[in-house]
C-alpha positions in Angstrom: 21.6 37.4 -71.8 18.6 39.8 -71.4 16.3 36.9 -72.0 18.1 34.9 -69.3 17.7 37.8 -66.8 14.0 38.2 -67.8 13.3 34.5 -67.2 15.1 34.7 -63.8 12.9 37.7 -62.8 9.8 35.7 -63.8 10.9 32.8 -61.7 11.5 35.1 -58.7 8.1 36.7 -59.1 6.5 33.3 -59.3 8.2 32.3 -56.0 6.5 35.3 -54.3 9.5 37.6 -54.3 8.7 41.3 -54.2 9.7 44.0 -56.7 12.5 45.1 -54.5 14.1 41.7 -54.3 13.7 41.2 -58.0 15.2 44.6 -58.8 18.2 44.0 -56.5 18.9 40.6 -58.0 18.7 42.0 -61.5 20.9 45.0 -60.7 23.5 42.9 -59.0 23.5 40.6 -62.0 24.3 43.5 -64.3 20.8 43.8 -65.8 20.2 47.4 -64.5 17.8 48.4 -67.3 15.5 45.4 -66.3 16.0 46.2 -62.6 14.8 49.8 -62.8 11.0 49.2 -63.3 11.0 46.8 -60.4 12.9 49.3 -58.2 10.5 52.1 -59.2 7.6 49.8 -58.3 9.2 48.9 -54.9 9.5 52.7 -54.2 5.8 53.2 -55.0 4.7 50.3 -52.9 6.6 51.7 -49.9 4.9 55.0 -50.3 1.5 53.4 -50.6 2.0 51.6 -47.2 3.3 54.9 -45.7 7.0 53.9 -45.2 8.7 57.0 -46.6 12.1 56.1 -45.2 12.1 52.7 -47.0 10.8 54.4 -50.2 13.8 56.8 -50.1 16.2 53.8 -49.9 14.6 52.2 -53.0 14.5 55.5 -54.8 18.2 56.1 -54.2 18.8 52.7 -56.0 16.7 53.9 -58.9 18.8 57.1 -59.3 22.1 55.2 -58.9 20.9 52.7 -61.6 19.8 55.5 -63.9 23.2 57.2 -63.4 25.1 54.1 -64.2 23.3 53.8 -67.5 23.8 57.5 -68.1 20.1 57.9 -68.8 19.2 61.4 -70.1 17.2 63.8 -68.0 14.1 63.3 -70.2 14.1 59.5 -70.0 10.8 58.2 -68.6 12.6 56.4 -65.7 14.1 59.8 -64.6 10.7 61.5 -64.8 8.9 58.8 -62.9 11.7 58.9 -60.3 11.2 62.7 -59.9 7.5 62.2 -59.3 8.3 59.6 -56.6 10.9 61.9 -55.1 8.2 64.6 -54.7 6.1 62.2 -52.7 9.1 61.1 -50.5 10.0 64.7 -49.8 6.4 65.7 -48.9 6.4 62.9 -46.4 9.9 63.6 -44.9 10.9 67.3 -45.5 7.8 69.2 -46.5 6.4 71.1 -49.5 9.2 73.7 -49.8 11.8 70.9 -50.3 9.5 69.2 -52.9 8.5 72.2 -55.0 11.6 72.5 -57.3 11.5 68.7 -57.9 7.8 68.8 -58.8 8.2 71.8 -61.2 11.0 69.9 -63.0 8.9 66.8 -63.2 6.0 68.7 -64.7 8.2 70.4 -67.3 9.8 67.1 -68.4 6.5 65.0 -68.3 4.5 67.5 -70.3 7.4 67.6 -72.9 7.5 63.8 -73.0 3.9 63.6 -74.4 3.3 60.6 -72.2 -0.1 60.8 -70.6 0.8 58.5 -67.7 3.9 60.5 -66.8 2.0 63.8 -67.2 -0.7 62.5 -64.8 1.8 61.5 -62.2 3.7 64.8 -62.4 0.5 66.8 -62.4 -0.8 65.1 -59.2 2.7 65.6 -57.6 2.7 69.3 -58.4 -1.0 69.6 -57.2 0.0 68.0 -53.9 2.8 70.5 -53.4 0.6 73.5 -54.1 -2.1 72.1 -51.8 0.4 71.5 -49.0 1.4 75.2 -49.4 -2.3 76.1 -49.5 -2.0 77.6 -53.0 -5.3 76.1 -53.8 -6.0 77.9 -57.0 -2.5 76.9 -58.3 -3.3 73.3 -57.4 -6.6 73.4 -59.4 -4.9 75.2 -62.3 -2.2 72.7 -62.8 -4.8 69.9 -62.8 -6.8 71.8 -65.3 -3.7 72.3 -67.5 -2.9 68.6 -67.4 -6.5 67.8 -68.5 -6.4 70.5 -71.2 -3.2 69.1 -72.7 -4.0 65.4 -72.5 -7.8 65.3 -72.1 -9.2 61.9 -73.2 -5.7 60.4 -73.5 -5.6 60.0 -69.8 -6.4 56.5 -68.7 -9.5 56.2 -66.4 -7.3 55.5 -63.4 -5.2 58.7 -64.1 -8.2 60.9 -64.6 -9.8 59.5 -61.4 -6.6 60.4 -59.5 -6.7 63.9 -60.9 -10.3 64.3 -59.9 -9.4 63.1 -56.4 -6.5 65.5 -56.2 -8.8 68.4 -57.1 -11.3 67.3 -54.5 -8.6 67.2 -51.8 -7.5 70.8 -52.7 -11.1 72.1 -52.7 -11.7 70.5 -49.3 -8.7 72.3 -47.8 -10.3 75.7 -48.4 -13.7 74.8 -47.2 -15.3 74.5 -50.7 -17.1 71.4 -49.4 -19.8 71.1 -52.1 -17.3 71.3 -55.0 -15.0 69.0 -53.2 -17.7 66.4 -52.7 -18.6 66.6 -56.4 -14.9 66.0 -57.5 -14.4 63.2 -54.9 -17.5 61.3 -55.8 -16.6 61.7 -59.5 -13.3 60.0 -58.7 -15.1 57.0 -57.3 -17.4 56.6 -60.4 -15.0 54.4 -62.5 -15.4 51.6 -59.9 -12.0 50.0 -59.1 -10.1 52.6 -61.1 -8.4 54.2 -58.1 -5.5 52.6 -56.3 -6.6 51.4 -52.8 -4.5 54.1 -51.0 -6.2 56.9 -53.0 -9.6 55.4 -52.8 -9.0 55.4 -49.0 -8.0 59.1 -49.2 -11.2 59.9 -51.1 -13.4 58.3 -48.5 -11.4 59.9 -45.7 -12.0 63.4 -47.2 -15.7 62.7 -47.8 -15.8 61.7 -44.1 -14.2 65.0 -43.0 -16.8 66.9 -45.1 -19.7 64.8 -43.6 -18.4 65.5 -40.1 -18.1 69.2 -40.7 -21.7 69.2 -41.9 -22.8 67.4 -38.7 -23.5 64.0 -40.4 -21.6 62.0 -37.7 -22.9 58.5 -38.8 -22.0 59.2 -42.4 -18.5 60.4 -41.4 -18.0 57.1 -39.5 -19.3 55.1 -42.5 -16.7 56.8 -44.8 -14.0 56.2 -42.2 -14.8 52.5 -42.3 -14.9 52.5 -46.1 -11.4 54.2 -46.0 -10.2 51.6 -43.6 -11.3 48.8 -46.0 -9.5 50.4 -48.9 -6.3 51.0 -46.9 -6.3 47.5 -45.6 -6.5 46.2 -49.2 -3.5 48.4 -50.1 -1.6 47.4 -46.9 -1.3 51.1 -46.0 -0.2 51.6 -42.4 -0.3 55.3 -43.0 -3.8 55.1 -44.3 -4.9 53.2 -41.2 -3.3 55.9 -39.1 -5.4 58.6 -40.8 -8.6 56.5 -40.3 -7.9 56.4 -36.5 -7.5 60.2 -36.7 -10.9 60.4 -38.4 -12.5 58.1 -35.9 -11.0 60.3 -33.1 -12.7 63.3 -34.5 -16.0 61.3 -34.7 -15.5 60.4 -31.0 -14.8 64.1 -30.2 -18.1 65.2 -31.8 -19.9 62.6 -29.7 -18.3 63.9 -26.6 -16.4 60.6 -26.0 -13.1 62.1 -25.1 -11.6 58.7 -23.8 -12.3 57.1 -27.2 -10.9 60.2 -29.0 -7.7 60.0 -27.0 -7.3 56.3 -27.9 -7.8 56.9 -31.6 -5.5 59.9 -31.8 -2.9 58.1 -29.7 -3.0 55.2 -32.1 -2.6 57.6 -35.0 0.4 59.2 -33.4 2.0 55.8 -32.6 1.6 54.6 -36.2 3.0 57.8 -37.7 6.0 57.9 -35.4 6.8 54.3 -36.2 6.6 55.2 -39.9 8.8 58.3 -39.5 6.0 60.4 -41.0 6.1 64.2 -40.6 2.2 64.3 -40.4 2.3 63.5 -36.7 1.5 67.2 -36.1 -2.1 66.4 -37.0 -2.9 63.8 -34.2 -0.7 65.9 -31.8 -2.9 68.9 -32.5 -6.1 66.9 -32.3 -5.0 65.5 -28.9 -4.5 69.1 -27.8 -8.0 70.1 -29.1 -9.5 67.1 -27.3 -7.9 68.2 -24.0 -9.2 71.8 -24.6 -12.7 70.5 -24.9 -12.2 68.3 -21.8 -10.9 71.3 -19.9 -7.4 69.8 -19.1 -5.5 73.0 -20.0 -2.0 71.8 -18.9 -2.2 68.7 -21.0 -3.6 70.6 -23.9 -0.8 73.1 -23.8 1.8 70.4 -23.8 0.4 68.8 -27.0 -0.2 72.1 -28.8 3.2 73.7 -28.1 4.8 70.6 -29.6 2.4 70.8 -32.6 3.5 74.4 -33.2 7.1 73.2 -33.6 6.1 70.3 -35.8 4.0 72.6 -38.0 6.8 75.1 -38.4 9.4 72.4 -39.2 7.2 71.2 -42.2 5.9 74.7 -43.3 2.3 73.7 -42.4 1.0 77.2 -42.1 -2.6 76.2 -41.6 -1.8 73.8 -38.8 0.5 76.4 -37.2 -2.3 78.9 -37.3 -4.8 76.4 -35.9 -2.3 75.5 -33.1 -2.1 79.2 -32.1 -5.8 79.5 -32.1 -6.0 76.5 -29.7 -3.4 78.1 -27.5 -5.6 81.2 -27.2 -8.3 78.9 -25.6 -5.6 77.4 -23.4 -4.5 80.9 -22.2 -8.1 81.8 -21.5 -8.6 78.6 -19.5 -5.5 79.4 -17.5 -6.2 83.1 -17.2 -3.0 84.1 -18.9 -4.2 87.2 -20.7 -0.9 88.6 -22.1 -0.3 85.2 -23.7 -4.0 85.2 -25.0 -3.3 88.5 -26.8 0.0 87.4 -28.3 -1.3 84.1 -29.5 -4.5 85.6 -30.9 -2.4 88.1 -32.9 -0.2 85.3 -34.2 -3.2 83.2 -35.3 -4.9 86.2 -37.0 -1.7 87.2 -38.9 -1.2 83.6 -40.2 -4.8 83.2 -41.4 -5.1 86.7 -42.9 -1.8 86.3 -44.7 -2.7 83.0 -46.3 -6.5 83.1 -46.6 -6.7 79.6 -44.9 -9.7 78.2 -43.2 -10.0 75.4 -40.7 -13.3 74.2 -39.1 -11.7 73.4 -35.7 -10.6 77.0 -35.4 -14.2 78.0 -35.1 -14.8 75.7 -32.1 -11.6 76.6 -30.2 -12.1 80.4 -30.9 -15.7 80.2 -29.7 -14.4 78.4 -26.6 -11.8 81.1 -26.0 -14.5 83.8 -26.5 -16.8 82.2 -24.0 -14.1 81.8 -21.4 -12.9 85.4 -21.8 -16.5 86.7 -21.6 -17.1 84.7 -18.4 -14.0 86.3 -16.8 -15.1 89.9 -17.8 -12.8 90.4 -20.9 -15.4 91.6 -23.4 -12.9 93.0 -25.9 -10.9 89.9 -25.9 -14.0 87.7 -26.3 -15.0 89.9 -29.3 -11.6 89.4 -30.9 -11.8 85.7 -30.6 -15.3 85.7 -32.1 -14.0 87.6 -35.1 -11.5 84.8 -35.7 -14.3 82.2 -35.5 -16.4 84.3 -37.9 -13.4 84.4 -40.3 -13.3 80.6 -40.4 -17.0 80.4 -40.9 -16.6 82.7 -44.0 -18.6 85.5 -42.4 
């Protein structure tokens, strides 16, 4: 009977049916063990295109199938499902919800002595740590995975780990080290899945933009778009528009920036993705630069709520820094003091750094100085200096 089901699956694949359809057919035919790999693949594919809600549906079918077979906790299917659950939770509920699942995945994967599972679990745990801005922990777990499995990692898995380290380093402003890791991830040509290759180019573009290499940043954005298009990643395309919006901001083209950030926001909202805080905040920053304080405040206040709901401390701090500039623009000095104190407390507590905070803090300082508030201007400059590493 297993051979019959296998031939049926091959026939469905030949007809162009996706992994989800094949998995459902096999499960409904009673061939659950054959269905599970297809359902896992369907979950992964939904995550790659940025549809976390659809991924959650397929993942629930995997768990139900594993339960029906009474698979033990240490079964590879269970471990792979845990790694995928981490990714779903990061997209839908944030790092706090994902952390326990990631820790369990690492423990089981390392015990399994399966390099492929160990790589998946290591990357999942690294993403959680990075989201929580525990950057050294993110780097340490990647180093531990490499120490334990070393040359046993396939080129693809090692490249993904290098990319994960690069992403973590970029978050804390260690731009040169990040670029080394990210470029190393691209060396085994074609090793990275398209979605991760797109992420690598996107982060390289962010680094280039921070260094003032605007044309290079735009080039990386277009390379990212090509990779995301190959991988049919709507979420990836959304992040490219966000990057292009930042390029437009640097060029002073606020109309183009609004279009790109608006496109990012629309795509993320359609996908049900919790990262919409990023384009929302970027729209607010754009309006700060354009001097439309009321519009800026509307976007940024909403960004604060979104950042808090997903435990995005860095983005919450950045939003409060932007609100300091808004308060200065509106001449609301009590609000200026409260918001600045909140931003400083978040960044001092977590040791986070964000390039846009330099710009908005300098803007707040200039506006305060122009209106005769020297002490307030100095306090805003201190926040800018903190984010420059001074």
